[in-house]
Structure formats: C-alpha cells, structure tokens
C-alpha positions as a Markdown table, in Angstrom:
| # | Residue | x | y | z |
|---|---|---|---|---|
| 1 | Unk | 63.3 | 212.6 | 52.7 |
| 2 | Unk | 61.2 | 215.3 | 51.1 |
| 3 | Unk | 59.8 | 213.2 | 48.3 |
| 4 | Unk | 59.0 | 209.4 | 48.1 |
| 5 | Unk | 58.2 | 208.0 | 44.7 |
| 6 | Unk | 56.8 | 204.6 | 44.5 |
| 7 | Unk | 57.9 | 202.8 | 41.3 |
| 8 | Unk | 61.2 | 203.3 | 39.5 |
| 9 | Unk | 59.9 | 202.8 | 36.0 |
| 10 | Unk | 59.6 | 205.5 | 33.4 |
| 11 | Unk | 56.9 | 207.5 | 35.2 |
| 12 | Unk | 58.7 | 207.4 | 38.7 |
| 13 | Unk | 62.2 | 208.0 | 37.1 |
| 14 | Unk | 60.8 | 210.9 | 35.0 |
| 15 | Unk | 59.2 | 212.4 | 38.1 |
| 16 | Unk | 62.4 | 212.3 | 40.0 |
| 17 | Unk | 64.4 | 213.7 | 37.1 |
| 18 | Unk | 62.0 | 216.6 | 36.6 |
| 19 | Unk | 61.6 | 217.5 | 40.3 |
| 20 | Unk | 65.4 | 217.5 | 40.5 |
| 21 | Unk | 66.1 | 219.6 | 37.3 |
| 22 | Unk | 63.1 | 221.8 | 37.3 |
| 23 | Unk | 62.7 | 222.8 | 41.0 |
| 24 | Unk | 66.0 | 221.8 | 42.8 |
| 25 | Unk | 69.0 | 222.9 | 40.9 |
| 26 | Unk | 69.8 | 219.3 | 39.8 |
| 27 | Unk | 69.8 | 218.2 | 43.5 |
| 28 | Unk | 67.8 | 215.1 | 44.0 |
| 29 | Unk | 69.3 | 214.3 | 47.5 |
| 30 | Unk | 65.9 | 214.5 | 49.2 |
| 31 | Unk | 64.2 | 212.2 | 46.6 |
| 32 | Unk | 63.8 | 208.5 | 47.2 |
| 33 | Unk | 62.5 | 206.0 | 44.7 |
| 34 | Unk | 61.3 | 202.7 | 45.8 |
| 35 | Unk | 61.3 | 200.0 | 43.1 |
| 36 | Unk | 60.4 | 196.3 | 43.7 |
| 37 | Unk | 62.3 | 195.0 | 40.6 |
| 38 | Unk | 65.5 | 197.1 | 40.1 |
| 39 | Unk | 66.7 | 194.8 | 37.3 |
| 40 | Unk | 63.4 | 195.7 | 35.4 |
| 41 | Unk | 63.3 | 192.1 | 34.1 |
| 42 | Unk | 59.5 | 192.0 | 34.5 |
| 43 | Unk | 58.8 | 195.7 | 34.1 |
| 44 | Unk | 56.0 | 196.3 | 31.6 |
| 45 | Unk | 58.1 | 199.2 | 30.2 |
| 46 | Unk | 61.0 | 197.1 | 29.2 |
| 47 | Unk | 58.6 | 194.4 | 27.7 |
| 48 | Unk | 56.8 | 197.0 | 25.5 |
| 49 | Unk | 57.7 | 198.5 | 22.1 |
| 50 | Unk | 58.0 | 201.9 | 23.6 |
| 51 | Unk | 55.6 | 203.8 | 21.3 |
| 52 | Unk | 54.8 | 207.5 | 21.4 |
| 53 | Unk | 52.2 | 209.3 | 19.4 |
| 54 | Unk | 50.5 | 212.6 | 19.2 |
| 55 | Unk | 47.2 | 211.5 | 17.8 |
| 56 | Unk | 44.9 | 212.0 | 20.8 |
| 57 | Unk | 41.6 | 213.6 | 21.2 |
| 58 | Unk | 42.4 | 215.6 | 24.3 |
| 59 | Unk | 44.6 | 218.7 | 24.0 |
| 60 | Unk | 46.4 | 217.9 | 27.4 |
| 61 | Unk | 47.5 | 214.4 | 26.0 |
| 62 | Unk | 48.7 | 215.9 | 22.8 |
| 63 | Unk | 50.8 | 218.5 | 24.7 |
| 64 | Unk | 52.3 | 215.7 | 27.0 |
| 65 | Unk | 53.2 | 213.8 | 23.8 |
| 66 | Unk | 54.8 | 216.8 | 22.2 |
| 67 | Unk | 56.9 | 217.3 | 25.4 |
| 68 | Unk | 57.8 | 213.6 | 25.3 |
| 69 | Unk | 58.7 | 213.7 | 21.6 |
| 70 | Unk | 61.1 | 216.7 | 22.3 |
| 71 | Unk | 62.5 | 215.0 | 25.3 |
| 72 | Unk | 63.2 | 211.8 | 23.3 |
| 73 | Unk | 64.8 | 213.9 | 20.6 |
| 74 | Unk | 67.1 | 215.4 | 23.0 |
| 75 | Unk | 67.5 | 212.6 | 25.5 |
| 76 | Unk | 71.3 | 212.2 | 24.7 |
| 77 | Unk | 72.0 | 215.7 | 25.8 |
| 78 | Unk | 69.4 | 215.8 | 28.7 |
| 79 | Unk | 70.5 | 212.5 | 30.4 |
| 80 | Unk | 74.2 | 213.0 | 29.9 |
| 81 | Unk | 76.2 | 212.4 | 33.1 |
| 82 | Unk | 79.7 | 213.9 | 33.2 |
| 83 | Unk | 81.7 | 211.3 | 35.1 |
| 84 | Unk | 84.1 | 210.1 | 32.4 |
| 85 | Unk | 82.6 | 206.7 | 32.1 |
| 86 | Unk | 82.5 | 205.4 | 28.6 |
| 87 | Unk | 78.8 | 204.2 | 28.8 |
| 88 | Unk | 77.5 | 207.7 | 29.1 |
| 89 | Unk | 76.0 | 207.7 | 25.7 |
| 90 | Unk | 72.3 | 207.6 | 26.0 |
| 91 | Unk | 70.7 | 206.6 | 22.7 |
| 92 | Unk | 67.0 | 206.0 | 23.1 |
| 93 | Unk | 66.9 | 205.1 | 19.3 |
| 94 | Unk | 63.9 | 207.2 | 18.7 |
| 95 | Unk | 62.5 | 206.1 | 15.3 |
| 96 | Unk | 60.0 | 208.7 | 13.9 |
| 97 | Unk | 58.1 | 206.5 | 11.5 |
| 98 | Unk | 54.6 | 207.5 | 12.4 |
| 99 | Unk | 51.4 | 206.0 | 13.4 |
| 100 | Unk | 48.5 | 205.4 | 11.1 |
| 101 | Unk | 44.9 | 205.6 | 12.2 |
| 102 | Unk | 42.1 | 204.6 | 10.0 |
| 103 | Unk | 38.3 | 205.3 | 10.0 |
| 104 | Unk | 35.7 | 203.1 | 8.2 |
| 105 | Unk | 32.5 | 205.0 | 9.2 |
| 106 | Unk | 31.3 | 208.6 | 8.6 |
| 107 | Unk | 31.2 | 209.0 | 12.5 |
| 108 | Unk | 34.8 | 207.8 | 12.6 |
| 109 | Unk | 35.7 | 210.2 | 9.9 |
| 110 | Unk | 34.2 | 213.2 | 11.8 |
| 111 | Unk | 35.9 | 212.2 | 14.9 |
| 112 | Unk | 39.3 | 211.9 | 13.2 |
| 113 | Unk | 38.8 | 215.4 | 11.6 |
| 114 | Unk | 37.9 | 216.8 | 15.1 |
| 115 | Unk | 40.9 | 215.0 | 16.6 |
| 116 | Unk | 43.1 | 216.6 | 14.0 |
| 117 | Unk | 41.8 | 220.0 | 14.9 |
| 118 | Unk | 42.6 | 219.4 | 18.5 |
| 119 | Unk | 46.1 | 218.2 | 17.6 |
| 120 | Unk | 46.8 | 221.2 | 15.6 |
| 121 | Unk | 45.6 | 223.6 | 18.3 |
| 122 | Unk | 47.9 | 221.9 | 20.7 |
| 123 | Unk | 50.9 | 222.5 | 18.5 |
| 124 | Unk | 51.2 | 219.7 | 16.1 |
| 125 | Unk | 52.5 | 220.9 | 12.8 |
| 126 | Unk | 50.4 | 220.3 | 9.7 |
| 127 | Unk | 53.6 | 219.1 | 8.2 |
| 128 | Unk | 53.7 | 216.3 | 10.8 |
| 129 | Unk | 50.1 | 215.1 | 10.8 |
| 130 | Unk | 48.2 | 214.2 | 7.6 |
| 131 | Unk | 44.5 | 213.5 | 6.9 |
| 132 | Unk | 44.5 | 211.2 | 4.0 |
| 133 | Unk | 41.6 | 210.0 | 1.8 |
| 134 | Unk | 41.6 | 206.5 | 0.5 |
| 135 | Unk | 43.4 | 207.4 | -2.7 |
| 136 | Unk | 46.2 | 209.1 | -0.8 |
| 137 | Unk | 46.4 | 206.2 | 1.6 |
| 138 | Unk | 46.7 | 203.8 | -1.3 |
| 139 | Unk | 49.6 | 205.9 | -2.7 |
| 140 | Unk | 51.5 | 206.1 | 0.5 |
| 141 | Unk | 50.7 | 202.5 | 1.6 |
| 142 | Unk | 50.2 | 200.3 | -1.5 |
| 143 | Unk | 49.7 | 197.2 | 0.5 |
| 144 | Unk | 46.9 | 198.7 | 2.4 |
| 145 | Unk | 43.3 | 197.5 | 1.5 |
| 146 | Unk | 41.3 | 200.8 | 1.5 |
| 147 | Unk | 38.0 | 199.4 | 0.2 |
| 148 | Unk | 36.2 | 200.1 | 3.4 |
| 149 | Unk | 38.4 | 203.2 | 4.6 |
| 150 | Unk | 36.9 | 206.7 | 4.6 |
| 151 | Unk | 39.8 | 208.6 | 6.1 |
| 152 | Unk | 43.2 | 208.0 | 7.6 |
| 153 | Unk | 45.4 | 210.0 | 9.9 |
| 154 | Unk | 49.2 | 209.6 | 9.6 |
| 155 | Unk | 51.8 | 211.2 | 11.7 |
| 156 | Unk | 54.9 | 211.4 | 9.6 |
| 157 | Unk | 57.3 | 212.6 | 12.3 |
| 158 | Unk | 57.1 | 213.1 | 16.0 |
| 159 | Unk | 55.5 | 209.6 | 16.3 |
| 160 | Unk | 57.1 | 206.3 | 16.4 |
| 161 | Unk | 58.8 | 204.1 | 18.9 |
| 162 | Unk | 62.0 | 204.1 | 21.0 |
| 163 | Unk | 64.1 | 201.7 | 23.2 |
| 164 | Unk | 62.4 | 201.8 | 26.7 |
| 165 | Unk | 65.3 | 200.1 | 28.3 |
| 166 | Unk | 67.7 | 202.7 | 27.0 |
| 167 | Unk | 65.4 | 205.4 | 28.4 |
| 168 | Unk | 65.0 | 203.8 | 31.9 |
| 169 | Unk | 68.9 | 203.2 | 32.0 |
| 170 | Unk | 69.5 | 206.8 | 31.1 |
| 171 | Unk | 67.0 | 208.3 | 33.4 |
| 172 | Unk | 68.1 | 206.2 | 36.3 |
| 173 | Unk | 71.8 | 207.0 | 35.8 |
| 174 | Unk | 71.0 | 210.7 | 35.5 |
| 175 | Unk | 68.9 | 210.6 | 38.7 |
| 176 | Unk | 71.7 | 208.8 | 40.5 |
| 177 | Unk | 74.1 | 211.5 | 39.5 |
| 178 | Unk | 71.9 | 214.1 | 40.9 |
| 179 | Unk | 71.7 | 212.2 | 44.3 |
| 180 | Unk | 68.3 | 210.5 | 44.1 |
| 181 | Unk | 68.3 | 207.4 | 46.5 |
| 182 | Unk | 67.0 | 204.1 | 45.2 |
| 183 | Unk | 65.6 | 201.5 | 47.5 |
| 184 | Unk | 64.5 | 197.9 | 46.6 |
| 185 | Unk | 61.2 | 197.2 | 48.1 |
| 186 | Unk | 57.4 | 197.1 | 47.6 |
C-alpha cells in the first residue's frame, strides 16, 4: 500500500480518483480507502442537498469550485467504466439554477463587490455572475421583498445542486475499476 485514505465519502473518493487518474495512469492498485459506513446510510454527503457555488471571497475557493463545476458537467464521461454493465450511466443530475446572495448594509454591499472582483479574477464569467440592484432583483425574483436590500449577487450558471449519492456511486465504481481497495473500518 502506497496511499491510505481515511474516509470513503466524496473527498476520499475524489482523492483516490485524482491520484489514480492524474499520477498513476489509471492504476489505483496501491491505494486503499478505509470507510466505516460503506452503505453511506449515515453519511453527511448523502444526507445533504449537494450544493456547489462559485461565490466565495478567496480566489482558491473559487478556482476549486470552477474545477468542481466542470467535473460535475463531465461526470458522465469522466466516471464511465467500460465493463458492459447496464448501470454504467453516471448522472449526477447537476442542476445549474444558481445561488442568490443578498446584502442589506453598505458594508455588505462593498464586500459583495469585492467578492465579485475576486470571482472574476479567478475565472468566473461575467455572464455567469450578476450583481443586481434592488430593481433588478425585483424583476428577476418578483416574490422577493427588496425593501432592505442594497445589492444581490446571482450566479445564473455554474452554481446549483446535484445528487451526492450518484456522485459517490460513480466515483466509487470508477475507483474500483482502477484497482482501488476498499476496507470497512474506523
């Protein structure tokens, strides 16, 4: 064993996947993942909504989210296993319906503008991330009370939610196909 990964949730599976695909020519035979609940019945990941967003204040977080967005968009291809099984279709059901953040103070407004600049410098397209004044917010979201809102930030694409169970299942199956060993334990 060259690499031991504790935890077989999305982070552990992704670590094994990326080690095997990026550095080992799709050979994960020297990678072992230890997971205490291989059914994932009580896994926080499978109990969550599986959200992803680009609206962060640190460039590194934005860049990781952009990578994650692209991975989710291409998961069907990236996690494909050629073993002629009918259940090979990995559909993480990535729904790019966006996140909406709101600021109600001048300080919050300035922070939102600064965050937007960081997001754009990290590679988020102006077409994907929109700063919106109260009038624009009301037009886009007529149900929203904008009386105390000074600015909104809306990610119209690249943000949303996905099926964490499908992602875990696809990552695990792909890792197994590359020879990663799974052990139940804590």
